[in-house]
Structures are given as structure tokens and as C-alpha cells.
N, C-alpha and C positions, 0 to 999 in steps of 0.2 A: 503494499500500500504505499502511495506519495502523492504528491500533489501532481497533477497533471501541468508539464511546463508550459504547454499550447493555451492551456486556458487559465493559468496564474499570469501570464504575460499580457493577457487582453484586460485586465483591470488595471485601470489608471485612475489619478486624483487631480483634482486641480482645484485652487482656491477662487473663489468669486466673491465680490464685494457685492450685496444686494442693498437697493435703496427702495425703501417703503414710501411712495410720496404722502403727504397727507391726504388726499381723498382715499386713498385705497387704504391708508393706515386705519382711518376713523370708520371703516366701515368693514372690507371684506378680511383684512388681517387680524383683526381683533376678534371676529366672529370664527373665521374658520382655520383651523391649523397649515397654514399653505406649505412649510416645510416639510410637514409629516404628510401631508398628501403627494407631495413633489417625489418623498421618497418611496411610498405605495406605487404609486402609478407607472414611475419609470423605473423601479428595480434599481434604484442608486441609494448610496448612503450619503448622508449629511451630517457634517461634524461642526457643529456651532464653535467658533475660535474666538469671536468677538461680538459683542455688540451693543447698541445705543440707541436710547431712547429718548426723544428730544419733544419738544411741543407739537412742532409740524411736521415731522418725519420720523422714521426709525430706519438705523442701518444695522445688517448683518452680516461679518464675513462668515463663510462656509467653506468648508473642505469637502467637495463631493467627489465620491468614488465609486467606481463601478465601469463597465463596460464604456467605451467611447460613444459608441452611439447611443446608449442610453443617457448620459451625462449631457449628450447634446439635447437631445429631446426634453430631458427636464428643464434645463434650462431656456429652451424655446418656449416650453408650457409655463413656466413661470414668469416669463417676458410677458407673455401673450395676455397675461390677469394683470397687468400693468406695473410689475416691479422693475425697477431697472437693475440691469445686470452689467456689470462691469469686471471684464477679465484682465484690465490692462494694469491697474493699480498692484503696488509691490506692497507686502505684508511683513 
């Protein structure tokens, strides 16, 4: 028994900075567990590295792990509901 090297190398992780704008933060993100839904819908694991809550928005830094195609789908999905996804910041 052991780890299948082909399967093990398919998994990667990416750090992303999410911004929940005021209108989204006041409605959807308070009611619905967005990060939890992203994990379940797209078969990824998100680990929260940092978060900040301000009066008009919230920020979260996540490390999202999984198969590349699922990570892409997950980030596109969370962006489609109004969350701003930034892959370019360094943490």
C-alpha cells in the first residue's frame, strides 16, 4: 500500500485574497456559509489564513487545495456570486 504518485501530484494549493463587498457582506455572506459551500460544491479544501472584518467589507486570505480544475471552478463560482478574488497579492 502507498500513495499513488500520479494522484498525489495532481493536488496543488493556491493562496487567494477574497474581498466581500458591502452589499454582499450585509446580505449573502452573513446568511450563507460561502466558503463551506465552495468546499462542498467543488471538492476543494479551504484553510483560512487570515481574515478581517470592517464596517463596510470583509477580507479573507485562503489557501485553497485540490485538483487544479476544481480550484479554478471554485474560484470562478465564488467570484460569480460577487466576491472579489485576487490571486496577485503576496502574503
